Residue frames as a rotation matrix with the C-alpha (Angstrom) as fourth column:
GLY 1
0.584 0.811 -0.038 -0.01
0.812 -0.584 -0.008 0.01
-0.028 -0.026 -0.999 0.01
PRO 2
0.457 -0.348 0.819 0.95
0.192 -0.860 -0.473 3.67
0.869 0.373 -0.326 -0.10
LEU 3
-0.405 -0.622 -0.670 3.33
0.870 -0.038 -0.491 5.18
0.280 -0.782 0.557 2.42
TRP 4
0.602 0.691 0.399 1.47
0.485 -0.714 0.505 7.68
0.634 -0.110 -0.765 4.47
GLU 5
-0.660 -0.746 -0.087 3.13
0.566 -0.418 -0.711 10.53
0.494 -0.518 0.698 6.29
MET 6
0.656 0.755 -0.007 1.40
0.561 -0.482 0.673 12.30
0.505 -0.445 -0.740 9.20
ARG 7
-0.433 -0.899 0.068 3.69
0.679 -0.375 -0.631 15.16
0.593 -0.228 0.773 10.11
LEU 8
0.397 0.542 -0.741 3.01
0.903 -0.377 0.208 17.22
-0.166 -0.752 -0.638 13.16
LEU 9
0.285 -0.249 0.925 3.23
0.465 -0.808 -0.361 20.94
0.838 0.534 -0.115 12.31
ALA 10
-0.030 -0.237 0.971 3.14
-0.669 -0.717 -0.196 22.30
0.743 -0.656 -0.138 15.85
HIS 11
-0.169 -0.066 -0.983 4.28
0.408 0.903 -0.131 19.76
0.897 -0.424 -0.126 18.44
PRO 12
0.739 0.532 0.413 2.67
-0.162 -0.455 0.876 20.39
0.654 -0.714 -0.250 21.81
GLN 13
-0.460 -0.887 -0.022 5.02
-0.112 0.083 -0.990 20.95
0.881 -0.453 -0.138 24.72
GLY 14
-0.262 0.334 -0.906 4.42
0.898 0.428 -0.102 20.00
0.353 -0.840 -0.412 28.32
SER 15
-0.265 0.275 0.924 2.32
-0.074 -0.961 0.265 22.79
0.961 0.002 0.275 29.85
THR 16
-0.866 0.058 0.497 1.01
-0.499 -0.165 -0.851 23.75
0.033 -0.985 0.172 33.27
THR 17
-0.775 0.599 0.201 -1.95
0.459 0.753 -0.472 21.85
-0.434 -0.273 -0.859 34.67
ASN 18
0.090 0.966 0.242 -5.02
0.780 0.083 -0.621 22.15
-0.620 0.244 -0.746 32.50
ALA 19
-0.007 -0.172 -0.985 -3.44
-0.405 -0.900 0.160 24.76
-0.914 0.400 -0.063 30.21
PRO 20
0.925 0.324 0.199 -4.05
0.050 0.415 -0.909 24.30
-0.376 0.850 0.368 26.49
PHE 21
0.078 -0.904 0.420 -1.09
0.874 0.265 0.408 23.58
-0.480 0.335 0.811 24.27
PRO 22
-0.398 -0.322 -0.859 0.42
0.044 -0.942 0.333 26.79
-0.916 0.094 0.389 22.80
GLU 23
-0.451 0.287 -0.845 -0.61
-0.889 -0.226 0.398 25.76
-0.077 0.931 0.357 19.30
PRO 24
0.525 0.715 0.462 -3.12
-0.644 0.689 -0.334 23.03
-0.556 -0.122 0.822 18.36
PRO 25
-0.419 -0.625 0.659 -1.66
-0.025 0.733 0.679 19.75
-0.908 0.268 -0.323 17.11
THR 26
0.547 0.517 -0.659 -2.01
-0.653 -0.228 -0.722 20.00
-0.523 0.825 0.213 13.31
LEU 27
-0.123 -0.529 0.840 -1.20
0.203 0.815 0.543 17.20
-0.971 0.237 0.008 10.87
ILE 28
-0.023 0.042 -0.999 -0.48
-0.964 -0.266 0.011 17.11
-0.265 0.963 0.047 7.15
LEU 29
0.333 0.125 0.935 -1.49
-0.004 0.991 -0.131 13.90
-0.943 0.040 0.330 5.42
ARG 30
-0.101 -0.509 -0.855 0.59
-0.896 -0.328 0.301 13.03
-0.433 0.796 -0.423 2.45
ASP 31
0.917 0.392 -0.080 0.45
-0.381 0.794 -0.474 10.32
-0.122 0.464 0.877 -0.22
ALA 32
0.682 -0.654 0.329 3.20
0.549 0.754 0.361 7.98
-0.484 -0.066 0.873 -1.33
ASP 33
0.242 -0.585 0.774 4.68
0.814 -0.312 -0.490 10.69
0.528 0.749 0.401 -3.57
GLY 34
-0.570 -0.500 -0.651 4.88
0.805 -0.499 -0.321 13.16
-0.165 -0.707 0.687 -0.68
LEU 35
-0.728 0.388 0.565 2.08
0.027 -0.807 0.590 15.33
0.685 0.445 0.577 -2.00
VAL 36
-0.828 0.522 0.206 -0.57
-0.365 -0.223 -0.904 16.72
-0.426 -0.823 0.375 0.33
LEU 37
-0.636 0.621 0.458 -3.73
0.685 0.728 -0.037 14.76
-0.356 0.290 -0.888 -0.13
GLU 38
-0.819 0.410 0.402 -6.32
0.060 -0.636 0.770 16.41
0.571 0.654 0.496 -2.44
ALA 39
-0.636 0.651 0.415 -9.58
-0.768 -0.474 -0.431 17.79
-0.084 -0.593 0.801 -1.09
SER 40
0.232 0.784 -0.575 -11.45
-0.817 0.478 0.322 14.82
0.528 0.395 0.752 -2.56
VAL 41
-0.073 -0.349 -0.934 -9.42
0.221 0.908 -0.357 12.35
0.972 -0.233 0.011 -0.48
GLN 42
0.133 0.183 0.974 -10.62
-0.810 -0.546 0.213 12.40
0.571 -0.817 0.076 3.13
HIS 43
-0.343 -0.244 -0.907 -9.79
0.337 0.869 -0.361 10.38
0.877 -0.429 -0.216 6.21
SER 44
0.847 0.446 0.291 -10.77
-0.162 -0.305 0.939 10.38
0.507 -0.842 -0.186 9.88
VAL 45
-0.243 -0.959 -0.145 -7.96
0.066 0.133 -0.989 11.00
0.968 -0.250 0.031 12.27
PHE 46
0.805 0.487 -0.338 -8.10
0.300 0.156 0.941 10.09
0.511 -0.859 -0.021 15.97
ILE 47
-0.088 -0.806 0.586 -6.02
-0.489 -0.478 -0.730 11.61
0.868 -0.350 -0.352 18.73
GLU 48
0.808 0.272 -0.522 -5.03
0.282 0.600 0.749 9.68
0.517 -0.752 0.408 21.89
LEU 49
0.474 -0.669 0.572 -2.70
-0.841 -0.536 0.071 10.22
0.259 -0.515 -0.817 24.81
VAL 50
0.453 -0.442 -0.774 0.14
0.306 0.893 -0.330 7.81
0.837 -0.087 0.540 25.49
GLN 51
0.999 -0.028 -0.034 1.15
0.023 -0.315 0.949 8.01
-0.037 -0.949 -0.314 29.17
GLY 52
0.214 -0.974 0.078 4.67
-0.197 -0.121 -0.973 9.10
0.957 0.193 -0.217 30.02
ARG 53
0.238 -0.232 -0.943 6.63
0.893 0.435 0.118 9.08
0.383 -0.870 0.310 33.24
PHE 54
0.449 -0.019 0.893 6.89
-0.187 -0.980 0.074 11.90
0.873 -0.200 -0.444 35.78
LEU 55
0.067 -0.575 0.815 9.58
-0.972 -0.223 -0.078 11.84
0.227 -0.787 -0.574 38.46
GLY 56
-0.835 -0.549 -0.024 10.04
-0.537 0.825 -0.175 8.11
0.116 -0.134 -0.984 37.99
ALA 57
-0.575 0.698 0.426 6.38
0.063 0.557 -0.828 7.23
-0.816 -0.449 -0.365 38.39
ASP 58
-0.656 0.456 0.602 3.77
0.742 0.244 0.624 6.39
0.137 0.856 -0.499 35.78
THR 59
-0.909 0.393 -0.136 1.47
-0.353 -0.903 -0.246 9.34
-0.220 -0.175 0.960 35.09
SER 60
-0.453 0.840 0.300 -2.26
0.807 0.529 -0.261 9.20
-0.378 0.124 -0.918 34.84
SER 61
-0.814 0.046 -0.579 -2.86
-0.211 -0.953 0.219 12.18
-0.542 0.301 0.785 32.63
THR 62
0.008 0.835 0.551 -6.07
0.714 0.381 -0.588 12.66
-0.700 0.398 -0.593 30.78
LEU 63
-0.931 -0.301 0.208 -6.49
0.347 -0.543 0.765 14.31
-0.117 0.784 0.609 27.40
PHE 64
0.021 0.951 -0.307 -9.34
0.408 -0.289 -0.866 16.74
-0.913 -0.107 -0.394 26.79
VAL 65
-0.917 -0.208 0.341 -10.26
0.385 -0.237 0.892 17.41
-0.105 0.949 0.297 23.16
PRO 66
-0.559 0.746 -0.362 -13.17
-0.303 -0.590 -0.749 19.94
-0.772 -0.309 0.555 22.91
GLY 67
-0.129 0.515 -0.847 -14.19
-0.987 -0.150 0.060 18.93
-0.096 0.844 0.528 19.41
GLY 68
0.866 0.364 0.343 -13.92
-0.365 0.929 -0.065 15.16
-0.342 -0.069 0.937 20.11
ALA 69
0.077 -0.902 0.425 -11.17
-0.191 0.405 0.894 12.66
-0.978 -0.150 -0.141 19.53
ARG 70
-0.081 -0.073 0.994 -12.10
0.872 0.478 0.106 12.21
-0.483 0.875 0.025 15.86
ASN 71
0.033 0.066 -0.997 -11.48
-0.299 -0.951 -0.073 14.84
-0.954 0.301 -0.012 13.24
ASP 72
0.549 0.203 0.811 -12.42
0.653 0.502 -0.567 14.40
-0.522 0.841 0.143 9.58
SER 73
-0.410 -0.884 -0.224 -9.63
0.516 -0.427 0.743 15.78
-0.752 0.189 0.631 7.44
VAL 74
0.828 0.533 -0.174 -10.10
0.179 -0.544 -0.820 18.56
-0.532 0.647 -0.546 4.91
ALA 75
0.895 -0.441 -0.072 -7.71
-0.207 -0.266 -0.942 18.56
0.396 0.857 -0.329 1.95
GLY 76
0.310 -0.825 -0.473 -5.01
0.449 0.566 -0.692 16.71
0.838 0.003 0.545 3.84
PHE 77
-0.628 -0.488 0.606 -4.99
-0.271 -0.592 -0.759 18.95
0.729 -0.641 0.240 6.94
VAL 78
0.335 0.687 -0.644 -6.20
0.542 0.419 0.728 17.93
0.770 -0.594 -0.232 10.38
SER 79
-0.595 -0.520 0.613 -6.20
-0.213 -0.633 -0.744 20.14
0.775 -0.573 0.265 13.51
PHE 80
0.104 0.562 -0.820 -7.21
0.795 0.448 0.408 19.61
0.597 -0.695 -0.400 17.12
PRO 81
-0.341 -0.263 0.902 -7.68
-0.131 -0.937 -0.323 23.07
0.931 -0.229 0.285 18.65
GLY 82
0.230 0.467 0.854 -8.08
-0.812 -0.390 0.433 23.59
0.535 -0.793 0.290 22.40
VAL 83
0.484 -0.091 -0.870 -6.40
0.212 0.977 0.016 20.32
0.849 -0.193 0.492 23.39
THR 84
0.219 -0.408 0.886 -5.35
-0.889 -0.457 0.009 20.15
0.401 -0.790 -0.463 27.01
VAL 85
-0.019 -0.230 -0.973 -3.71
0.309 0.924 -0.224 17.55
0.951 -0.305 0.053 29.28
ASN 86
0.829 0.512 0.228 -4.72
-0.014 -0.387 0.922 17.82
0.560 -0.767 -0.314 32.94
THR 87
0.738 -0.650 0.183 -1.35
-0.317 -0.095 0.943 16.77
-0.596 -0.754 -0.277 34.42
PRO 88
0.799 -0.439 -0.412 1.33
-0.365 0.192 -0.911 16.74
0.479 0.878 -0.007 31.79
GLY 89
0.734 -0.607 0.306 4.09
-0.038 0.412 0.910 14.35
-0.678 -0.680 0.279 32.78
ALA 90
-0.076 -0.852 -0.518 7.51
-0.789 -0.266 0.554 14.11
-0.609 0.451 -0.652 31.31
GLY 91
-0.868 -0.490 0.085 7.62
-0.327 0.692 0.644 12.00
-0.374 0.531 -0.761 28.19
PHE 92
-0.012 0.904 0.427 3.99
0.186 0.422 -0.888 11.73
-0.982 0.069 -0.173 27.35
ARG 93
-0.955 -0.297 -0.007 3.16
0.032 -0.126 0.992 11.44
-0.295 0.947 0.130 23.67
LEU 94
0.065 0.950 -0.306 0.19
-0.685 -0.181 -0.706 12.03
-0.726 0.256 0.638 21.43
ALA 95
-0.735 -0.164 0.658 -0.82
0.299 0.793 0.532 9.13
-0.609 0.587 -0.534 19.18
PHE 96
-0.155 0.666 -0.730 -2.60
-0.816 -0.502 -0.285 9.79
-0.556 0.552 0.621 15.92
THR 97
-0.567 0.065 0.821 -4.48
0.307 0.942 0.138 7.14
-0.765 0.330 -0.553 13.96
ARG 98
-0.568 0.350 -0.744 -5.65
-0.779 -0.520 0.350 7.58
-0.264 0.779 0.568 10.41
CYS 99
-0.541 0.497 0.679 -8.76
0.273 0.867 -0.417 5.66
-0.795 -0.040 -0.605 9.47
PRO 100
-0.643 0.417 0.642 -11.18
0.703 -0.009 0.711 5.48
0.302 0.909 -0.288 6.58
PHE 101
-0.813 0.306 0.495 -13.49
-0.267 -0.952 0.149 8.56
0.517 -0.011 0.856 6.40
ARG 102
-0.078 0.849 0.523 -16.16
-0.923 -0.260 0.284 8.70
0.377 -0.461 0.803 9.15
SER 103
0.246 0.081 -0.966 -15.18
0.040 0.995 0.094 5.41
0.968 -0.062 0.242 10.69
THR 104
0.926 0.024 0.378 -14.25
-0.375 -0.079 0.924 4.25
0.052 -0.997 -0.064 14.13
LEU 105
0.044 -0.983 0.179 -10.86
-0.989 -0.017 0.148 3.25
-0.142 -0.183 -0.973 15.58
ALA 106
-0.038 -0.007 0.999 -11.92
-0.324 0.946 -0.006 -0.42
-0.945 -0.324 -0.038 15.51
ARG 107
0.874 0.469 -0.127 -12.45
-0.258 0.227 -0.939 -0.49
-0.412 0.854 0.319 11.73
THR 108
0.260 -0.784 0.563 -9.97
0.738 0.537 0.408 -2.29
-0.622 0.310 0.719 9.49
GLY 109
0.406 -0.181 0.896 -7.85
0.767 -0.466 -0.442 -0.01
0.497 0.866 -0.050 7.38
CYS 110
0.992 -0.072 0.103 -6.67
-0.117 -0.833 0.540 2.17
0.047 -0.548 -0.835 10.25
CYS 111
0.320 -0.947 -0.034 -3.00
0.630 0.240 -0.739 3.11
0.708 0.214 0.673 10.38
LYS 112
0.941 0.073 -0.331 -1.47
0.324 -0.486 0.811 4.30
-0.102 -0.871 -0.481 13.63
THR 113
0.091 -0.933 0.349 1.52
0.452 -0.273 -0.849 6.61
0.887 0.235 0.397 13.99
PHE 114
0.584 0.046 -0.811 3.01
0.793 -0.249 0.557 7.96
-0.176 -0.967 -0.182 17.18
GLU 115
0.367 -0.484 0.794 4.46
0.156 -0.810 -0.565 11.42
0.917 0.331 -0.222 17.51
SER 116
0.274 -0.309 -0.911 6.87
0.955 0.200 0.219 12.03
0.114 -0.930 0.350 20.35
């Protein structure tokens, strides 16, 4: 199959408790040739939090996404404005999963990528 690239434009940094990330996580979806997907090609992208470690202990941070964890892409761009993590711990990551348009995470055809 094609090689998909999901590049994070503005990588969120650890912030104070319940503070939104300085810039929303925004992804560009590219095709196998490196071109930004055309407007007619849409996917659903899901955002999840992968726990990190804080002072040697596992964290139990929670991710709040005002618009919901799924975002249907428009012309190869996906953005998650207003994202907050209640207790950002060192080393947490955001995971993004690209799925067929308007589907669920459980559907076949989903492709997960982690951004650290």
